[in-house]
N, C-alpha and C positions, 0 to 999 in steps of 0.2 A: 502493499500500500505504500501511496505517496504520504504520507502522516501518520507514520506506528502510533506517537503518543499522542491523545487528545488536546486539545488547547483547555485553556483555561475557562473560556466559556460553556465546555461542554459538559454539564451534570457536576458545576462543582458540589462538593462534600461527598460523593454517592461512592461508596465503597467497590460498586461494579462499574464505574464509568468507563475503567481499562478496558475490560473484555467488552461490553455495551459498543464502543467506540470500534474493535473491531468488526463486532456486526452490522455497522450501521450501513453499510452498502455490500454485500454480499458477492455481487456481480461487477465491481470497480474495476478491480484486474481482470476480469472479462472482458470487458467494455475499452480497456485502455489500451494492454496488452496483449493477449491473446488475437482476439479477431482485430484490437484496432494497433494503432501505428503513432501511441505517444510516445514512443521510447524511442521511434527512429526517423531520422531527419526526412521530412518531406518536402514538396511544395503542390498549394491549393491555390488550383486556377477558381475561378467564375465572375459571376456578377456581384457579388460584394464577398471575395473569399476568408474574408476576416471577422464575418460576424455570421450568428444563426439566422438570424434575420434580415429582411431588407429594412432600411433605416427607415422608408416611406410607407413602408405596407405593401402587400402584393410576396410578389414570387420569389423566391431567392433559389440560386442552385449552384453548387460547385462540383469540383473533381480535386481528387486528395491523390499524388501521384508519389508511389515509392515503389524506386527500382524498375519492375515490367507492369505492377499493381495499377490501376486506374478504381480506385473506389468511390461513389456518387455520394451527395446529400443532394437534398430539395426539401424546401420549407414553405410555408405560408403563412402569412399575418395577415387575419381580416380584422374586420369589427365584432365579430360574433364568434370565430373560429381561428386557431393557431394549431399549426401541423411542422415538423419536421422529423426528418424519417434518413437516416444514412449515416457516414464518417464529416465528424464534425470538425470545428477549425482547430481541434486541439492533437485530433488523431483518435478520439473515441469514437465508437459507435454508438448512433442512441435514436430512439424514437419515442413521440409523446404528441399528442392531442388534446385541446383546452377547446369547448366549448363554452358558448356565454358571455357575458361582459368582460371586458377583458383587459389588463392593465396597458399603458404604451409598452412600444416592443426598445428593444437596446437601443438608447442614442444613437453607441457609436458604431459606424460601417463596419 
């Protein structure tokens, strides 16, 4: 894991905070390092390659390139729904769908 020791804000005073921190995301290593390329030197090209969502809403797409691999990514940010699927800007694989009134997207492209 990237952070083997829990930070001060995580369950302060709990006698179980160490092992609960290790269990907080059991798929982290899988999505970042087994099927992901977070520990590799790769390039990402696309509409807004450094962002998950397009800054003004709508569609975003990207392709992460590592050696001969081409790993796709697509996202949509609308008024009532938001989704993404594929290899994100840090090299990890992920997917998510949200419905309903949504907060503003990431301000950084």
